[in-house]
KEMI-511443 format. One record per residue: residue in one letter; y negated, x negated, z negated of N, C-alpha, C in turn. Coordinates in steps of 0.02 Angstrom, whole numbers, plus 32768, in hexadecimal, padded with zeros to 4 digits. Layout:
N
AYXZYXZYXZ;...
! end
This chain:
93
EB20AE153D6C6B1F9E191D6B0B234E1B3D693;TB22FE1D4D654B269E1F2D639B266E23CD644;LB29EE25AD64DB296E2A8D659B29BE2C9D614;GB276E2FCD60CB274E328D5CCB2B2E354D5C8;LB2BCE372D594B2FAE398D586B302E3CFD5B6;DB2CDE3F4D5C6B2D5E42FD5F3B2E7E416D63B;RB2CAE3DCD652B2D9E3C4D693B322E3ABD697;LB33AE385D661B380E372D65FB3AEE3AFD660;RB39DE3E4D639B3CBE41DD63CB3CCE439D681;AB392E43ED6A8B392E457D6EAB3BFE42BD717;LB3B8E3E7D70CB3DCE3B9D733B429E3BDD727;AB43CE3C5D6E9B481E3D1D6DBB4A0E40CD6FB;EB479E440D701B48FE484D71FB49AE478D76D;LB47EE44BD786B484E439D7CFB4C7E426D7E5;FB4EBE405D7B3B52EE3E7D7C0B55EE41FD7B7;AB57BE42FD7F2B5B2E464D7F3B5EEE44ED819;GB61CE434D7F5B65CE41CD818B650E3D8D832;DB681E3C1D85AB682E383D878B655E386D8B7;FB637E349D8CCB60CE346D908B63CE353D940;LB622E37CD96CB648E393D9AAB690E3A9D997;DB696E3CFD962B6DDE3E7D950B6FEE40ED987;GB73AE3F6D990B763E417D9C3B764E3F6DA02;LB732E3CADA10B731E3A3DA4DB757E369DA4C;EB78DE362DA77B7B4E327DA7DB7BDE319DAC9;LB7BCE2DDDADDB7C8E2CEDB2AB801E29DDB27;DB83EE2B5DB36B879E28EDB37B873E253DB60;RB855E259DB98B854E224DBCFB820E1F0DBC4;SB7FBE1F8DB88B7C2E1C6DB7FB7C3E1A9DB38;PB7F1E174DB2FB7F5E153DAEDB7B1E13DDACF;HB785E126DAFFB746E109DAE7B718E142DACA;FB71CE179DAECB6F5E1B4DAD0B715E1C6DA8A;GB752E1C9DA86B774E1D8DA4BB762E1ABDA10;SB75BE16ADA1DB747E136D9F1B700E13FD9DC;WB6D3E151DA0DB68DE15CD9FFB686E19BD9D7;LB6ABE1D1D9E5B6A9E214D9C0B6C4E201D977;TB6F3E1E6D96EB70DE1D5D928B6D2E1B0D902;AB6B7E17BD925B681E155D8F9B64AE184D8EA;QB631E1B0D91AB5FDE1DDD90FB60AE212D8D3;RB647E227D8D6B658E256D8A0B657E236D85D;RB66FE1F5D85AB669E1CFD81CB623E1C5D807;RB5FEE1B4D837B5B9E1A5D824B591E1E6D80C;FB59CE21DD82FB57BE25BD81BB598E26ED7D6;GB5DAE268D7C9B5F1E273D787B5D3E249D74E;AB5C9E20BD762B5ABE1DED72EB564E1F9D722;CB541E210D754B4FAE228D74BB4FCE266D721;HB52FE28CD729B534E2D0D702B53EE2BDD6B9;VB572E293D6AEB57CE279D66AB543E25ED64A;AB51BE231D66FB4E0E214D656B4AEE24DD63F;AB4A7E282D66AB475E2B5D65BB48EE2D5D61B;LB4CBE2E8D616B4E7E30CD5DCB4DCE2E0D59D;EB4EAE2A0D5A0B4E1E273D565B499E274D550;HB468E273D581B422E26FD571B410E2B4D551;IB425E2E9D569B418E32DD54DB42FE32DD509;IB46FE317D4F6B481E31BD4B8B45BE2EFD486;GB441E2B7D4A2B418E28AD479B3D2E2A7D467;LB3BBE2D6D492B375E2F3D488B37AE335D467;LB3B7E351D457B3BAE391D438B3AFE388D3EC;PB38CE3B5D3CAB38BE3B6D383B3CBE3ADD363;CB3CAE38AD327B407E37BD302B42CE3BDD2F1;GB468E3C7D30AB48FE406D2F2B480E442D321;AB461E432D35EB456E468D38CB491E48ED3A3;DB492E4CDD3A3B4CAE4F4D3B9B4E4E4E5D3FF;EB4B5E4D9D428B4C4E4D1D472B4E4E488D47F;AB4E2E459D44EB4F9E417D459B547E41CD465;GB56CE44BD448B5B2E452D457B5C5E45CD49E;AB59FE487D4C2B5B0E492D507B5A5E455D52E;YB574E432D524B563E3F2D54CB597E3BED53B;IB5B0E3BAD4F9B5E4E38AD4ECB627E39AD50B;DB635E3E0D509B675E3F2D527B677E3DFD573;KB640E3E6D58DB63BE3DDD5DAB641E38CD5E3;WB626E365D5BBB624E31AD5BDB670E30FD5B3;LB692E324D589B6D3E319D57BB705E32CD5B4;EB6F2E361D5D8B713E37AD60EB712E347D64C;LB6D3E32DD650B6C3E2FCD689B6DCE2B7D67C;AB6DBE2A2D63AB6F0E25ED627B71CE263D5E7;PB75BE276D5EDB780E286D5B0B794E245D58B;FB78BE20AD5AAB79CE1C9D586B75CE1A4D570;DB721E1C6D574B6E2E1A9D564B6DCE1AAD515;GB6DEE176D4F4B6DDE175D4ABB69BE18ED490;RB666E182D4B5B624E19CD49BB622E1EAD497;AB647E210D4C7B64EE255D4C7B66DE26BD489;HB6A4E24AD478B6CCE255D438B6A1E250D3FB;VB67AE215D3FAB64FE20DD3C3B61AE243D3BD;AB5FFE258D3F0B5D0E28DD3F3B5ECE2D1D3D7;LB62DE2E1D3EDB64DE316D3D9B658E314D393;LB672E2DBD376B681E2DBD32AB641E2DDD305;EB60CE2BAD31BB5CAE2C0D2F8B5A9E309D2F8;NB5B8E32BD332B59CE370D336B5C5E3A3D305;LB605E394D306B630E3BAD2D7B61EE3ABD28F;AB610E36CD27FB601E35CD23CB5C0E37CD229;RB58CE37ED255B54AE39DD242B552E3E7D235;RB57CE403D25DB585E44DD258B5B1E464D21E;GB5D8E432D1FBB5FFE440D1C6B640E45AD1D8;
! end
């Protein structure tokens, strides 16, 4: 089942910062490894939600820029995000 645009927007808003931000247990390297993996996984889910939102928005939608900016913040080396940015800028003139 695919999520509609409104549900994807609501999902993207639920991501606020890193998973368990500020929690570090120096004496538990296994927990630290698990936490790092979970943060990466949730970050990837957030990026996927943003990418889907951008794909569902009407061509040249004003709100696309904010989603693309967040995508670039989360994954600055993701070439797809840069392509989306350039396409969005080209559509807007």
